[in-house]
N, C-alpha and C positions, 0 to 999 in steps of 0.2 A: 401281177400286183399293180394296181393303179398308182399313178405318180403321187396321189394324195396320201397313200398309205406307206410310201417308202420312207426310210430314214433319210435325213437331209444333211448334206456335207457342204461346207464352204472351203475352198482351196484358194489361198492368195497366191499371186504370181503364177497363174495357171496358163499363160499364153504359150509357154514353151518349157523345155527342160524337165526338171524334177516336178514342177507344179503340174505341167500338162500330163506327164505320165501318171502322176498320182490321181488326178481328176479322172482319167480314163480308167484306172484300176478300180477306183471307188464306184464309178458308174457300172463297171462290169460286175462288181460285188453286190449290186442292187440298190445303190444309193441314188437319190436325186441330187445331182451335183451342181453347185454354183461355183464357177471359177471367176477369178478377178484378174484384171490387168490395169495398169495405170491409165491406159487409153482404151476407149471402146474399140473392140474388134468385131468383125462380122461373125454371125452365128456359124457354127461348124456342124457337120453332119453326124458327129458322134454323140449327140444328145446332151451335151454339157451346156448349161446356160452361162454365157460369159457376160459379166457386168464390169463396168469401169469402177475402179476404187483405188484411191491413193492412200496407202496405209499411214502416210506421214501427215494426213489431214483429218482432224477430228470429225468434221462435218461429212466428209466423204465416207468414212467408216460408218458413222451413224446412219447415213442414208442407205448404204448397202445392207446393213443388218435389218433395218426397218423394211426394206423391199423384200428380202428373203422371208421374213416373218409374215408379212402381209400376203405373200404368195403361197408359202409352204406351211406356215403355221408353227414350225418348230425348227430347231437346229440341234443336230445330234453329234456332229463332228466339225471341228475347226482345225484345218491344217494351215499353220502359219509358215508359209514357204517364201513369201516375197522377201527379197534381200538384195544387197549390193555388195560388191567386192572392192578391194583396194590393195595394190601392190606398191609399196614404197618404203623407204627408210622412215622410221618413226619421226625423225627430225625434219623430214621433208613435208610433213603434214601439219597444217595449222589447226588450232582448236576448232575454228569455224568449219573447216573442211571435215574434220572428224565428227562434228555434230551431225553433218548430213548423213554420214554412215549410220550413226546411232539412231537417228530419227526413223530410219527404215528398219534396220536389223534388230533393234531393241524396243524402241518406243512404238514402232508399228505393231509389234507383237502385243505390247501392253494395251494399245488402243483396241485391237481386234478382240483380245481376250476379255477386256472389261465390257465390251459391247455385247458379247454373247453370254457371259456368265449369268446375268439375271434370268435369262430364259432357261439355261441349263439347270440352274438351281431350282427353278419352279418345276421343271420336268423331273427333277431328282435323278438326272442321268446326263451323260455327255462325255465326250473325249476331246481333249485339246492336244494336238500333235504339233510339236515345235521342231522344225528342221534346223538342227544344229550342225555340227561338223566335228571331225576329230580335232580341229583347231579350237574346240571348246574345252579340251583338256590337255593339249600339248602346246608348246610355244611354236611360233611361226616367224622366223627371221624375214624381215621386209614385208610382213603382213600383220604387224603388231596391232593396228587398230581393228582390223577385221577379226583377229583372234580375240581381242578384248570384247567385241560385241558378242561373240559366241560364248566366251567365258561368262559374261553377264547373263546371257540367255539361260545358261545351265543353272546358275545360282537361283535365278528367278523361277525357273520351271520346277526345280526340286522343292523350293520353299512353297510355291503355290500349290503343288500337289498335296502337301500336308494340310493346307488350309481348306481345300475344297473336297477332300475325300468324304467328309461327313455328309455332303449333299449329293453323293453318288456321281461326282465328276472327277475324272482322272486326267493327269498330264503325263505325256511321254515325250522323250527327246529322241530324235532320229539322228544318228551320227555317221554320215558318209565320209569317205576319204575323197580322193579325186573322182569326179564324175564328168562324163562327156556332156557338157552343157555350154551355153554361151556366157558363162561366168566371167571370162576375161573381157568379152566384148562389152559387158555392162558395168565394168569396174570404174570407180571414181579415180580421177587422176590427182596426183599430189599438187600442192600449190606451187612448189618450187623444187627444182632438181639440184642436188648438191653433188658435185663431182666425186667427193670422197665415197659416196654410196653407190656410184655407178656400177662397179663390178658386182657387188652383192645384189643390186636390183636387177641387173641383167641376168644373173644366175637364177634368181627367183622367177623372173619372167620366162626363162627357158624351161624351168621345171613345170611351170603352169602350162605352157604351150604343149609340152609333151603329154601332160596329164589330160589335156582336152582331147587327145586322140587315143590314149591308151587306158583311160580310166574306166570305171564301171558305167554301164548304161543307166540312164535315169530310171528305168524300170526296176533296177535293183533296189533303189531307194524307195520307190513306190511299193515294192513288195514288203519292205520293212514297215511302211506305214500301215498296210493292210494287216500285218501281223499284230501291230500295236492296237489297232482299232478293234480287231476281232478277239483279242485275248480276254478271257473272263477275269483274269487277274493280271492286268498289264504291268510290265516292267517300267521302270523310270527311263532306262536307256536301252536303245536298240542300235547296235553297230550294223551299218548297212554295207555289206560286201566283205569279201575276204580280207582285203588290205585293211579296212577299218577294224575288223576283228583282231587282226595281227597287231596293229598299233595299240589298240586298247589293252591287249594282253601284255605287250612289251612295256607300256607305260606303268602298269601296275607291278610287274615282277622283275624288270631289268633294273640294276642299280642306276642311280641318277647320273653318275659320271659316265657310265657306258652309254646310256641313252643320249646324253648331251653330245658325246663324241660322235655317235652315229648320225644324229640330226644335223650336226654341222657338216659332216662329210656329204650327206645326201643333198644338202643345200649349197654345196660348193664353197663352203667357208673354211678358212684356215684353222687348223687345230689350235 
């Protein structure tokens, strides 16, 4: 199949981790893939076209989508993967610093989605895949702002899916647990450190460090993306990996008090 006849996918944050694995998986599934990163990176030998795009900037997003349409003529899949992390006590983060997180994790998704939807509606087909997290439906001590962005993404995605089904476009959420990526290295730092939160913050950092070595491979998440993209009747939510499936099950069926107690124990917090 020539590149002009292949379905077209855009994957944001595709320079490494989940985004990179997803771009490679989509390429292997027969897609013409455009990956994005905040800074231009050299072309790679895997056949993925890498373009610079800052999802926190309207003009950058519009330029990216215009480029893809001019070159490929269509957009069949958008994977909103670009994101930032933050580990801190909620009180340690100013509103301005929290806005930086929301600009990428939430408003970046809105920008990209708004930019591709006119094309998908005209095509009467398309899939929008939003990379969420188990922290989109459970609390996360010392990650309140990150969890808030993922909770917002979940509400937005579920509502949007109802709005655009009529046009043949569907939205799915991918919900991984801990994944071996550079998540911690790309995290935003709090504005101020408060001594009272040091023990809890240190415990959260330790949990994250362990997760970066023992979590699922990014390819596990990429596999969930392929499942969502290829499904004739896609689900709204796809748990990515064994731990994510376990957490989803426990959140739904374990009594709230028991879940709360277990979460505090796993995060090294006093009962």
